[in-house]
C-alpha positions as CSV (number, residue, x, y, z in Angstrom):
1,Q,-25.4,33.8,-91.5
2,G,-23.6,35.1,-88.4
3,A,-26.3,34.4,-85.9
4,E,-25.5,33.5,-82.3
5,P,-27.3,30.3,-81.1
6,L,-29.9,31.1,-78.4
7,F,-32.0,28.0,-77.8
8,F,-32.8,24.5,-79.1
9,L,-35.8,22.3,-79.0
10,D,-35.9,18.6,-79.8
11,Y,-38.5,16.0,-80.8
12,F,-38.1,12.3,-80.1
13,A,-40.6,9.7,-81.3
14,T,-40.5,5.9,-81.0
15,G,-42.9,3.0,-80.8
16,K,-42.0,2.2,-77.1
17,L,-39.6,4.1,-74.9
18,E,-36.7,1.8,-74.1
19,A,-34.6,2.3,-71.0
20,G,-31.5,4.4,-71.6
21,I,-32.0,5.3,-75.3
22,A,-34.0,8.5,-74.9
23,E,-31.8,9.5,-72.0
24,A,-28.6,9.0,-74.1
25,V,-30.1,10.9,-77.0
26,V,-31.1,13.9,-74.8
27,A,-27.7,13.8,-73.1
28,G,-26.1,14.1,-76.5
29,I,-28.3,17.0,-77.5
30,A,-27.5,18.7,-74.2
31,E,-23.8,18.3,-74.9
32,G,-24.2,19.9,-78.3
33,C,-26.0,22.8,-76.8
34,R,-23.3,23.2,-74.2
35,Q,-20.6,23.3,-77.0
36,S,-22.7,25.8,-78.9
37,G,-23.4,28.1,-75.9
38,C,-27.2,27.8,-76.3
39,A,-30.0,26.5,-74.0
40,L,-32.0,23.3,-74.4
41,V,-35.3,24.9,-73.4
42,G,-37.6,22.0,-74.1
43,G,-38.9,19.3,-76.5
44,E,-41.4,16.6,-77.0
45,T,-41.3,12.9,-76.6
46,A,-43.9,10.8,-78.4
47,E,-44.7,7.1,-78.0
48,M,-46.5,5.7,-81.1
49,P,-46.9,1.9,-81.0
50,G,-46.9,0.3,-84.4
51,M,-45.3,3.2,-86.1
52,Y,-41.6,2.2,-85.4
53,P,-39.9,-1.2,-85.3
54,P,-38.3,-2.1,-81.9
55,G,-35.1,-0.2,-81.3
56,H,-36.0,2.5,-83.9
57,Y,-36.7,6.1,-83.2
58,D,-37.2,9.4,-85.1
59,L,-35.3,12.5,-84.0
60,A,-35.7,16.1,-85.1
61,G,-34.9,19.5,-83.7
62,F,-34.3,23.2,-84.4
63,V,-32.2,26.0,-83.1
64,V,-33.1,29.7,-82.9
65,G,-30.3,32.3,-83.2
66,A,-30.1,36.1,-83.4
67,V,-28.0,38.5,-85.4
68,D,-28.1,42.2,-86.0
69,R,-29.7,42.7,-89.4
70,A,-26.8,44.9,-90.5
71,K,-24.3,42.2,-89.7
72,V,-26.0,39.3,-91.5
73,L,-23.5,37.1,-93.4
74,P,-22.4,36.8,-96.1
75,R,-21.5,40.5,-96.7
76,M,-21.5,40.0,-100.5
77,G,-20.9,43.7,-101.1
78,D,-17.6,43.6,-99.3
79,M,-16.3,40.5,-101.1
80,A,-13.7,41.0,-103.8
81,T,-11.4,39.2,-106.1
82,G,-8.4,38.0,-104.1
83,D,-10.2,37.4,-100.8
84,V,-8.8,34.4,-99.1
85,L,-10.6,31.2,-98.2
86,I,-9.6,29.7,-94.8
87,G,-10.8,26.2,-93.7
88,I,-10.9,24.4,-90.4
89,A,-11.1,20.7,-89.9
90,S,-14.1,18.4,-89.7
91,S,-14.1,15.3,-87.4
92,G,-15.1,12.9,-90.2
93,P,-18.0,12.5,-92.6
94,H,-20.3,14.4,-90.2
95,S,-23.8,13.6,-91.4
96,N,-23.2,13.4,-95.1
97,G,-22.5,10.7,-97.6
98,Y,-23.8,7.7,-95.6
99,S,-25.6,6.1,-98.4
100,L,-22.3,5.8,-100.2
101,I,-20.5,4.8,-97.0
102,R,-22.9,2.0,-96.3
103,R,-22.6,0.7,-99.9
104,I,-18.8,0.7,-99.6
105,V,-18.9,-1.1,-96.3
106,E,-21.3,-3.7,-97.7
107,R,-19.1,-4.2,-100.8
108,E,-16.1,-4.7,-98.7
109,G,-17.9,-7.4,-96.7
110,L,-17.1,-5.6,-93.4
111,S,-19.1,-5.6,-90.1
112,Y,-19.5,-2.4,-88.2
113,E,-18.2,-4.3,-85.2
114,A,-15.0,-5.2,-87.1
115,A,-11.7,-3.3,-86.4
116,S,-11.6,-0.1,-88.3
117,P,-9.2,-0.3,-91.3
118,F,-8.1,3.3,-91.0
119,S,-8.2,4.1,-87.2
120,D,-8.4,2.7,-83.7
121,G,-11.6,1.0,-82.5
122,T,-14.4,-0.5,-84.5
123,L,-15.5,0.6,-88.0
124,G,-18.9,1.6,-86.6
125,E,-17.3,3.8,-84.0
126,A,-15.0,5.4,-86.5
127,L,-17.8,6.2,-88.9
128,L,-20.0,7.7,-86.2
129,T,-17.5,10.1,-84.8
130,P,-19.7,13.0,-83.6
131,T,-20.0,16.0,-85.9
132,R,-18.0,19.0,-84.9
133,L,-19.9,22.2,-84.0
134,Y,-18.3,25.4,-85.1
135,S,-20.1,28.3,-83.2
136,A,-17.3,28.6,-80.6
137,A,-14.7,29.1,-83.4
138,A,-16.8,31.3,-85.7
139,L,-18.5,33.7,-83.3
140,P,-15.4,35.6,-82.2
141,L,-14.5,36.2,-85.8
142,I,-18.1,37.2,-86.6
143,K,-18.3,39.6,-83.7
144,G,-14.9,41.1,-84.5
145,S,-16.0,41.7,-88.1
146,L,-13.0,39.7,-89.3
147,I,-14.8,37.7,-92.0
148,N,-17.3,38.4,-94.8
149,G,-18.7,35.0,-95.3
150,L,-19.1,31.5,-93.9
151,A,-19.7,28.1,-95.6
152,H,-20.7,25.1,-93.6
153,I,-19.5,22.1,-95.6
154,T,-22.4,19.7,-95.5
155,G,-24.0,17.6,-98.3
156,G,-22.5,18.6,-101.6
157,G,-19.1,19.1,-100.1
158,L,-16.8,22.1,-100.8
159,T,-17.9,21.9,-104.5
160,E,-21.5,22.9,-103.8
161,N,-21.4,24.7,-100.4
162,T,-18.6,27.2,-100.8
163,P,-20.1,29.0,-103.8
164,R,-23.3,29.7,-101.9
165,M,-21.7,32.4,-99.9
166,C,-20.3,34.2,-103.0
167,P,-21.9,37.0,-105.0
168,D,-22.7,36.2,-108.6
169,H,-19.6,37.8,-110.0
170,L,-17.2,35.7,-107.8
171,V,-16.4,32.0,-107.6
172,P,-14.3,30.1,-105.0
173,R,-11.0,28.8,-106.4
174,I,-9.8,25.9,-104.1
175,D,-6.5,24.2,-104.2
176,R,-7.2,20.5,-103.3
177,N,-3.5,20.1,-102.6
178,S,-3.6,22.6,-99.8
179,W,-4.6,20.0,-97.2
180,T,-4.6,16.3,-96.7
181,P,-8.0,14.6,-96.3
182,G,-8.4,12.4,-93.1
183,P,-7.8,8.7,-93.2
184,V,-11.5,7.9,-93.4
185,F,-11.8,9.7,-96.7
186,Q,-8.7,8.1,-98.1
187,W,-10.1,4.7,-97.2
188,L,-13.5,5.4,-98.7
189,Q,-12.0,6.6,-101.9
190,E,-9.7,3.6,-102.3
191,A,-12.1,0.9,-101.1
192,G,-15.0,2.3,-103.1
193,G,-13.0,3.2,-106.2
194,V,-14.7,6.7,-106.0
195,E,-13.5,9.4,-108.4
196,L,-12.0,12.4,-106.7
197,D,-14.6,14.8,-108.1
198,E,-17.3,12.6,-106.7
199,M,-15.6,12.5,-103.3
200,H,-15.6,16.3,-103.2
201,R,-19.2,16.5,-104.2
202,T,-20.3,13.9,-101.5
203,F,-18.0,14.4,-98.5
204,N,-16.5,17.4,-96.7
205,M,-13.0,15.8,-97.2
206,G,-11.8,16.9,-93.9
207,I,-12.9,20.6,-94.0
208,G,-16.0,21.4,-92.0
209,M,-16.1,25.2,-92.2
210,V,-14.8,27.8,-94.6
211,F,-14.3,31.5,-93.9
212,S,-14.0,34.2,-96.6
213,V,-11.4,36.7,-95.4
214,E,-10.0,40.0,-96.8
215,P,-6.3,39.7,-97.5
216,D,-5.2,42.1,-94.8
217,M,-7.2,40.1,-92.2
218,V,-5.8,36.7,-93.0
219,E,-2.9,36.7,-90.5
220,I,-5.3,37.9,-87.7
221,V,-7.9,35.3,-88.5
222,M,-5.3,32.5,-88.8
223,N,-3.7,33.5,-85.4
224,Q,-7.0,33.7,-83.7
225,L,-8.1,30.3,-84.9
226,S,-4.8,28.8,-83.9
227,L,-5.3,30.3,-80.4
228,M,-8.6,28.5,-80.2
229,G,-7.0,25.2,-80.9
230,E,-7.8,25.0,-84.6
231,T,-5.4,24.2,-87.4
232,P,-6.5,26.7,-90.1
233,V,-5.6,26.1,-93.7
234,V,-5.5,28.5,-96.6
235,L,-7.6,26.7,-99.2
236,G,-7.7,29.2,-102.0
237,D,-9.3,32.5,-102.9
238,L,-12.1,34.2,-104.7
239,A,-11.8,34.7,-108.5
240,P,-13.9,36.5,-111.1
241,A,-16.8,34.3,-112.3
């Protein structure tokens, strides 16, 4: 919605604190906050014997952000037919589709410690590539009023997430041939025999964030994203519903 992250709080619960686990989790949270430019202001740790098996823990958290009410996204009144959809890359499945991923790995008879069939390292390491955080790429575009909408591609993929930023009279029109999904998605589709439509409803397919941009702003947005180290892709446009 265009808000700038301000601060984050976490909650960590386990049956018995084990040396190194809580510290590693909090270190990961702190790194995420650093990448997003927000503060880790506190949290809670709870030991509840009997509630969790050894080695298991429960993790939750929330972030508070701020945005001027007049600049809340999406600006549906400014969106029009022909506006361009620009995407930037994900780092992998992020946090979505893991029920299907586990089923495919099980059916293939693979161990998570085995060599990854689509990348270096183990399969477990490849599937748990940390989720990308997009505030550093998105905030300059938001503050420069260069975009009218954002879609974070989470559960439901491009199929379900992109339409959520559109007004009722517009729909996203995405060309699936405009980018190449990463090797992890190609392997999951082939190994699992998953239909392409189902892949796009379940996974982000290599696109983690989508921007809705007016045609005369496309070159500026593409150049700015490139300067930030992104490889932006024109995915499609907005069409009449």
